[in-house]
ROKOL-437870 format. One line per field, with one value per residue (C-alpha): chain; x, y, z; residue number from 1. Coordinates in nm, 2 decimals, always signed. Layout:
N
cadena <- c(A/...)
u <- c(X/...)
v <- c(Y/...)
w <- c(Z/...)
num <- c(NUM/...)
***
This chain:
300
cadena <- c(A/A/A/A/A/A/A/A/A/A/A/A/A/A/A/A/A/A/A/A/A/A/A/A/A/A/A/A/A/A/A/A/A/A/A/A/A/A/A/A/A/A/A/A/A/A/A/A/A/A/A/A/A/A/A/A/A/A/A/A/A/A/A/A/A/A/A/A/A/A/A/A/A/A/A/A/A/A/A/A/A/A/A/A/A/A/A/A/A/A/A/A/A/A/A/A/A/A/A/A/A/A/A/A/A/A/A/A/A/A/A/A/A/A/A/A/A/A/A/A/A/A/A/A/A/A/A/A/A/A/A/A/A/A/A/A/A/A/A/A/A/A/A/A/A/A/A/A/A/A/A/A/A/A/A/A/A/A/A/A/A/A/A/A/A/A/A/A/A/A/A/A/A/A/A/A/A/A/A/A/A/A/A/A/A/A/A/A/A/A/A/A/A/A/A/A/A/A/A/A/A/A/A/A/A/A/A/A/A/A/A/A/A/A/A/A/A/A/A/A/A/A/A/A/A/A/A/A/A/A/A/A/A/A/A/A/A/A/A/A/A/A/A/A/A/A/A/A/A/A/A/A/A/A/A/A/A/A/A/A/A/A/A/A/A/A/A/A/A/A/A/A/A/A/A/A/A/A/A/A/A/A/A/A/A/A/A/A/A/A/A/A/A/A/A/A/A/A/A/A)
u <- c(+1.80/+1.58/+1.86/+1.88/+1.53/+1.51/+1.76/+1.55/+1.25/+1.41/+1.49/+1.20/+1.29/+1.32/+1.01/+0.76/+0.87/+0.77/+0.45/+0.38/+0.41/+0.21/-0.08/-0.06/-0.11/-0.28/-0.65/-0.93/-0.88/-0.52/-0.32/+0.03/+0.32/+0.61/+0.93/+1.20/+0.93/+1.17/+0.94/+0.67/+0.63/+0.57/+0.32/+0.14/+0.13/-0.05/-0.31/-0.32/-0.38/-0.70/-0.52/-0.76/-0.47/-0.11/+0.16/+0.48/+0.78/+1.12/+1.39/+1.56/+1.44/+1.32/+0.99/+0.92/+0.92/+0.68/+0.46/+0.44/+0.35/+0.08/-0.08/-0.03/-0.17/-0.47/-0.40/-0.38/-0.72/-0.57/-0.16/+0.02/+0.40/+0.59/+0.95/+1.11/+1.28/+1.01/+1.17/+1.06/+0.70/+0.38/+0.10/-0.28/-0.35/-0.14/-0.06/-0.11/+0.12/+0.48/+0.67/+1.00/+1.29/+1.57/+1.83/+2.16/+2.42/+2.48/+2.13/+2.14/+2.33/+2.01/+1.94/+1.64/+1.68/+1.64/+1.35/+1.16/+1.21/+1.10/+0.79/+0.70/+0.70/+0.53/+0.37/+0.23/-0.06/+0.03/+0.07/+0.13/+0.26/+0.62/+0.75/+1.04/+0.93/+1.29/+1.62/+1.92/+2.29/+2.51/+2.88/+3.16/+3.53/+3.65/+3.97/+3.95/+4.31/+4.16/+3.94/+4.21/+4.46/+4.25/+4.12/+4.38/+4.72/+4.75/+4.83/+5.11/+5.34/+5.49/+5.31/+5.52/+5.78/+5.58/+5.51/+5.14/+5.16/+4.97/+4.65/+4.63/+4.51/+4.23/+4.13/+4.12/+3.84/+3.61/+3.33/+3.33/+3.03/+3.13/+3.00/+3.14/+3.12/+3.10/+3.44/+3.59/+3.46/+3.71/+3.43/+3.04/+2.83/+2.70/+2.42/+2.58/+2.27/+1.92/+1.68/+1.31/+1.16/+0.84/+1.08/+1.39/+1.46/+1.82/+2.02/+2.35/+2.34/+2.60/+2.67/+2.93/+3.00/+3.27/+3.39/+3.63/+3.83/+3.70/+4.02/+4.36/+4.39/+4.45/+4.19/+4.14/+3.82/+3.45/+3.16/+2.82/+2.46/+2.13/+1.81/+1.48/+1.17/+0.91/+0.60/+0.55/+0.61/+0.80/+1.17/+1.42/+1.80/+2.09/+2.27/+2.27/+2.38/+2.01/+1.91/+2.02/+2.23/+2.57/+2.77/+2.95/+3.31/+3.47/+3.85/+4.15/+4.43/+4.67/+4.53/+4.62/+4.72/+4.53/+4.52/+4.17/+4.05/+4.18/+3.92/+3.80/+3.60/+3.41/+3.21/+3.04/+2.89/+2.71/+2.53/+2.23/+2.45/+2.64/+2.94/+3.09/+3.34/+3.45/+3.69/+3.81/+4.08/+4.20/+4.39/+4.61/+4.61/+4.37/+4.21/+4.02/+3.87/+3.63/+3.49/+3.57/+3.92/+3.80/+3.99/+4.24/+4.07/+3.94/+4.15/+3.96)
v <- c(-3.97/-3.97/-3.82/-3.53/-3.47/-3.49/-3.21/-3.00/-3.05/-2.95/-2.62/-2.44/-2.09/-2.23/-2.44/-2.23/-1.94/-2.15/-2.25/-1.87/-1.78/-2.07/-1.97/-1.64/-1.72/-2.07/-2.06/-2.36/-2.28/-2.31/-2.59/-2.59/-2.73/-2.80/-2.87/-3.06/-3.16/-3.38/-3.56/-3.36/-3.11/-2.81/-2.99/-3.12/-2.72/-2.66/-2.93/-2.75/-2.42/-2.57/-2.64/-2.80/-2.99/-3.02/-3.18/-3.27/-3.34/-3.48/-3.67/-3.82/-4.11/-3.89/-3.91/-4.25/-4.08/-3.80/-4.09/-4.30/-4.00/-3.90/-4.24/-4.23/-3.89/-3.95/-3.68/-3.87/-3.73/-3.39/-3.46/-3.64/-3.73/-3.75/-3.92/-3.73/-3.41/-3.12/-3.06/-3.41/-3.40/-3.29/-3.19/-3.25/-2.86/-2.59/-2.47/-2.13/-2.14/-2.26/-2.34/-2.44/-2.47/-2.57/-2.34/-2.38/-2.20/-1.97/-1.95/-2.11/-2.43/-2.66/-2.54/-2.33/-2.11/-2.37/-2.55/-2.22/-2.09/-2.44/-2.42/-2.08/-2.21/-2.52/-2.56/-2.28/-2.04/-1.69/-1.47/-1.77/-1.67/-1.83/-1.88/-1.76/-1.43/-1.32/-1.44/-1.19/-1.31/-1.13/-1.11/-0.98/-0.98/-1.24/-1.31/-1.72/-1.84/-2.16/-2.25/-2.15/-2.37/-2.66/-2.66/-2.49/-2.42/-2.77/-2.88/-2.64/-2.85/-3.20/-3.48/-3.79/-3.62/-3.57/-3.23/-3.20/-2.80/-2.82/-2.92/-2.60/-2.43/-2.65/-2.65/-2.26/-2.29/-2.47/-2.29/-2.42/-2.46/-2.34/-2.10/-1.76/-1.51/-1.14/-1.10/-1.24/-0.95/-0.71/-0.50/-0.42/-0.72/-0.62/-0.77/-0.87/-1.04/-1.01/-1.24/-1.21/-1.55/-1.41/-1.26/-1.48/-1.57/-1.71/-1.95/-1.71/-1.43/-1.21/-0.92/-0.68/-0.54/-0.29/-0.29/-0.04/-0.24/-0.13/-0.28/-0.42/-0.81/-1.07/-1.12/-1.52/-1.46/-1.39/-1.52/-1.53/-1.61/-1.56/-1.40/-1.52/-1.31/-1.60/-1.37/-1.00/-1.00/-1.31/-1.34/-1.63/-1.59/-1.82/-1.50/-1.55/-1.93/-2.01/-2.22/-2.57/-2.39/-2.29/-2.01/-2.02/-1.95/-1.83/-1.84/-1.69/-1.88/-1.62/-1.45/-1.07/-0.85/-0.53/-0.21/-0.01/+0.17/-0.08/-0.08/-0.42/-0.51/-0.84/-0.98/-1.30/-1.52/-1.82/-2.06/-2.23/-2.26/-2.55/-2.33/-2.02/-1.75/-1.48/-1.22/-0.87/-0.66/-0.62/-0.27/-0.28/-0.67/-0.89/-1.25/-1.49/-1.79/-2.04/-2.37/-2.52/-2.54/-2.74/-3.04/-3.17/-3.26/-3.61/-3.81/-4.11)
w <- c(+0.94/+1.25/+1.44/+1.17/+1.19/+1.56/+1.58/+1.33/+1.54/+1.85/+1.69/+1.81/+1.67/+1.32/+1.36/+1.51/+1.28/+0.99/+1.17/+1.21/+0.87/+0.74/+0.97/+0.83/+0.47/+0.45/+0.43/+0.35/+0.00/-0.01/-0.23/-0.06/-0.21/+0.04/-0.12/+0.09/+0.32/+0.55/+0.82/+0.67/+0.96/+0.74/+0.56/+0.87/+0.97/+0.66/+0.74/+1.06/+0.95/+0.70/+0.38/+0.14/-0.02/+0.04/-0.18/+0.01/-0.21/-0.07/-0.28/+0.02/+0.20/+0.49/+0.25/+0.40/+0.74/+0.60/+0.46/+0.74/+0.99/+0.72/+0.76/+1.13/+1.19/+0.95/+0.70/+0.37/+0.27/+0.24/+0.21/-0.05/+0.00/-0.31/-0.31/-0.59/-0.68/-0.73/-1.07/-1.17/-1.09/-1.23/-1.01/-1.05/-0.97/-0.95/-0.57/-0.45/-0.15/-0.15/+0.16/+0.18/+0.41/+0.19/+0.33/+0.43/+0.66/+0.39/+0.25/-0.07/-0.03/-0.07/-0.43/-0.29/-0.60/-0.90/-0.71/-0.67/-1.03/-1.17/-0.95/-1.06/-1.41/-1.39/-1.03/-0.90/-0.98/-1.10/-0.79/-0.55/-0.20/-0.14/+0.21/+0.23/+0.08/+0.06/+0.17/+0.25/+0.28/+0.52/+0.57/+0.81/+0.78/+1.06/+1.25/+1.33/+1.39/+1.57/+1.26/+1.01/+1.17/+1.20/+0.83/+0.63/+0.79/+0.91/+0.56/+0.52/+0.75/+0.67/+0.86/+0.90/+0.69/+0.36/+0.21/+0.18/+0.15/-0.19/-0.03/+0.16/-0.17/-0.19/+0.14/+0.12/-0.15/+0.07/+0.26/+0.61/+0.88/+1.21/+1.47/+1.49/+1.80/+1.72/+1.90/+1.58/+1.37/+1.22/+1.08/+1.10/+0.90/+0.57/+0.36/+0.03/-0.13/-0.15/-0.34/-0.35/-0.43/-0.60/-0.88/-0.89/-1.25/-1.25/-1.02/-1.08/-0.84/-0.69/-0.47/-0.34/+0.01/+0.13/+0.50/+0.68/+0.97/+1.31/+1.48/+1.38/+1.36/+1.09/+0.85/+0.80/+0.57/+0.61/+0.82/+0.67/+0.75/+0.61/+0.71/+0.56/+0.55/+0.59/+0.59/+0.62/+1.00/+1.05/+1.00/+1.07/+1.09/+1.19/+1.29/+1.67/+1.77/+1.86/+1.57/+1.43/+1.18/+1.23/+1.02/+0.70/+0.69/+0.35/+0.40/+0.23/+0.12/+0.28/+0.58/+0.58/+0.88/+0.88/+1.08/+1.20/+0.90/+0.63/+0.35/+0.26/-0.05/-0.11/-0.41/-0.38/-0.67/-0.65/-0.91/-0.72/-0.40/-0.58/-0.66/-0.49/-0.57/-0.33/-0.44/-0.37/-0.22/+0.16/+0.12/-0.18/-0.18/-0.38/-0.32/-0.54/-0.40/-0.54/-0.46/-0.81/-0.66/-0.37/-0.49/-0.72/-1.06/-1.12/-1.38/-1.37)
num <- c(1/2/3/4/5/6/7/8/9/10/11/12/13/14/15/16/17/18/19/20/21/22/23/24/25/26/27/28/29/30/31/32/33/34/35/36/37/38/39/40/41/42/43/44/45/46/47/48/49/50/51/52/53/54/55/56/57/58/59/60/61/62/63/64/65/66/67/68/69/70/71/72/73/74/75/76/77/78/79/80/81/82/83/84/85/86/87/88/89/90/91/92/93/94/95/96/97/98/99/100/101/102/103/104/105/106/107/108/109/110/111/112/113/114/115/116/117/118/119/120/121/122/123/124/125/126/127/128/129/130/131/132/133/134/135/136/137/138/139/140/141/142/143/144/145/146/147/148/149/150/151/152/153/154/155/156/157/158/159/160/161/162/163/164/165/166/167/168/169/170/171/172/173/174/175/176/177/178/179/180/181/182/183/184/185/186/187/188/189/190/191/192/193/194/195/196/197/198/199/200/201/202/203/204/205/206/207/208/209/210/211/212/213/214/215/216/217/218/219/220/221/222/223/224/225/226/227/228/229/230/231/232/233/234/235/236/237/238/239/240/241/242/243/244/245/246/247/248/249/250/251/252/253/254/255/256/257/258/259/260/261/262/263/264/265/266/267/268/269/270/271/272/273/274/275/276/277/278/279/280/281/282/283/284/285/286/287/288/289/290/291/292/293/294/295/296/297/298/299/300)
***
């Protein structure tokens, strides 16, 4: 647990971006709700900015770190740490600022949508400021032979003389986290989903993008990343490999050889980042992948 938060705190791009955004919106009258507080650092930034009261929520045992540090820093008069899911709690007064860094490599994996929607209904004042204001997802067709071989094609052989090839289907319906260099791009990146946190009403969101291949190659799947607008002039993204986040890789079950100018259409759907589906066409061929098929059905 400590090691995870050490890595997060060492990510100065991430941490300073949130600090800057908090400084821009928090005042001496602010009541701040911090969902997914982790070590408590964003709540401490809110106190530093002068917040009258901070409610820091964490459902993992890192809440114990945040409680310990809140006492150590002498902030218990203004900051309250609650060890629970935000959807289970009640607040003694509604917050006028919500800050949350529940962002995964592809934006929504840590269920930011459901927690923000619930907070809107029960925990925030009307018109409350939300950090991040908006989360955009970007995708790009990629050629990743080494990653595809490591995670998917390896199952298509017969280790120790046994046929494991059916497992390649399950492996191709997993979203992997890896670093993707721009040299792997087969087209220009495109924004596929844009989500305004002040107005989002459903955890089920989707988007489409169309690409034209800029070179020939083998399409192994799609790279993905997020861009979070924290406040009006503070933007945080994992597009470049300078943060603690890596990129998402959405593979195809069957790689497709393409030529320059090949049209590629992609639809991405998610339900609160828990399940994903990516489908579309590559020229005249179609594909349809979903994390619902990431493992054999449980018969227990």
